[in-house]
Steps between C-alpha positions, in 0.01 A plus 500: 500500500451187708791279585448129462482327845778259406736797432420696820774318700745582219404873525531495876843340486614760252362778725657359813839456331482855358414660838769305680763594245405865503509512879839328537651706219442814700554360845868600488621631836782692334253735326461744794866481593715473196561873466622508860724197423655705212547807717647301787744348261626851416329571168421866415159617387643526149619142507165377629320693224728341237397161629131587445582616145679174433205308640253687278725470195528122542120464500470718188764307304374157598125560500421422141767220450369321804139522379605356164685223680192422704295462182766297325603266793292482817325767705504279811878453466552870504272543803713237680827671402396854598505458879817292482687784338369743765607253770856492363508884494378535866750242616785704337378808677526357854803272446720743311369850574673733259411714201594234240294234679202740533526573128506136403212434741297772331581357157375158618191647670416705186539200275271302726237765488527510114461117487184517713344796317288393204545133560272504804208684335533294178500168688204586717290631217578209270420245770171673585408515131573127468270428790221716361546752774674801336231725652661428841827655408420839653402342831820290516735773401333753738543253784858440393587867527339488847716204591804691390413790725431270786844344447663848508306583818620170654858581418460840672361338809749219525819681394550688831471201731718277281764770465500538880567128535775456247578822313528520118613142480176368649288731284697379194454135586122552547483677168678225319275243659181674380645517146575132505142427622366718214700297251357178645151637479554610134580142408136418574372735224319303221611577147320377193581660167453409136721628225326767291325387178592628160359846435165522325335780322376762745713350787858610430627357829336165468169410664490470875543142599478341842681182590315191599522403870830353572667632182822680546724690266584307195831453322394739223447797730591831335862605554625815674503708182156364396349610827659843483373549147151384595480727792638808327280432196191486717576831675581671165194367312227509755416852617295370787790297638739793453265728694470246775880478535519885522222511755682255730808721495304822539291383794766302686817706475420827687328371803744210521779763513313716753474197728872519559467853634202465735737466799670829408160666459399382844819651652448827307155553640643478857445140589752362756717212376331249735162581343606482133462117479142539627415737216661270249295215646192709417606549140572123470159423640351717223695305237370177650144614468560617150619153391198330655263735314612369152194292432270799560740721303444292192154643465641853447437653159769714321346802668500329842865397462593858403307622801690255724839652389369854555387416844838332581695798371277752688523303820875477479538866438266599783654248743848645427409868507305487822830434677341308792543131612120456480511583133673163447146359502459673166831357379384152603173544307709629194739204507202266528371654179837482333547132592156424358574698190836317448328157535229603251765621253665163521164320450431712195841415351472125556149499350622669184797273432410230254828361390726241671770747607292615804806537736686691232221758466456529871873557539486769247249673728731438792799655316293801413403533863860472618619765248223729622585451863872578441395821326262570785775454769721756323219753459367446847845551663532840324152609577502400863836669549349824374151504659499223764331162513140611559494723194690248298238226577224737378676588177612140436144370458390762248581265207216273620261768383646465150462120523135541610438731202661244267269232633190726444599541134464125455856459362606273785 
């Protein structure tokens, strides 16, 4: 699909805003150090684990309500609020380091993540559709995931020097500053929406409508309950949308959970502590490549997408079981494939949503992913404790073979 020349600047502005927002959202210098902050404050491993559970639970509880709110009020508003909540949480951590402050900080951080999830994808797809450039969604979202990874890499590079200059306080101030910048960038997002039309035969959610340039949300926008009903109805009634929601959760959750344990895997295969960050950089490089490959990935058939998941699972298992630092090249290739598969699952979901409650449906997929990740954490902890991280990595990716089989049946 060709984009009208007059609308190319609008598409470029959307892309630039999106990449800047994604980069700044993950350029948080506390990321590599907050566990050390908790430990230095005197928290036990059990207390730290309870904070992670609280963080995950907050996201699960608020995921769908925030998506409904984005559809009913303003997606751009939620994208502005999300980093502000995170900034407040990080400020609490460094100004009042204690278990209660850490807990409140995680509540705020989890709430911010829930506000962003669903609203971002819905806003981007809706704006591209309005500009006649919906076919560019995969490219933009793929590059967005790359920008997020680069932000995380930047935080890892900068955290040490900033900590050496001013300790946790300096790291916290820098983290708050990047969150404030992210909120300022979010204010530049365009948002043009039209209230859904009355349902017509054959279109139970109302026909897809795009606002005219310059038109914002009207006074008769659907309310919170209306948006919730529309989103739930679309997922229940449309098998293709329901399958796309489940695919997002099935593809994203396991490798997203494994990412948290790659450092432990590197240590288990004999890598010295000083070399662990280098191996993690290799994995992050793979994720960066995977995001950039999204436009090519759109050409994959159902069989090709299933093959991509099988390759990623096999490369992960082989990379873990070889028990050698060089095998992290296989893990980098696997995570590149997983990143690509995740972007393509999101593209499939956005393309299948036809109703106005786009953020609500996307948040349902996010909640399903969060629930799956929590279950994965519990299962992985038991499995790794029994057989070790390398074997646990290999066993953890076996469900991807079932997902590939599901895709080959044509039910997804």
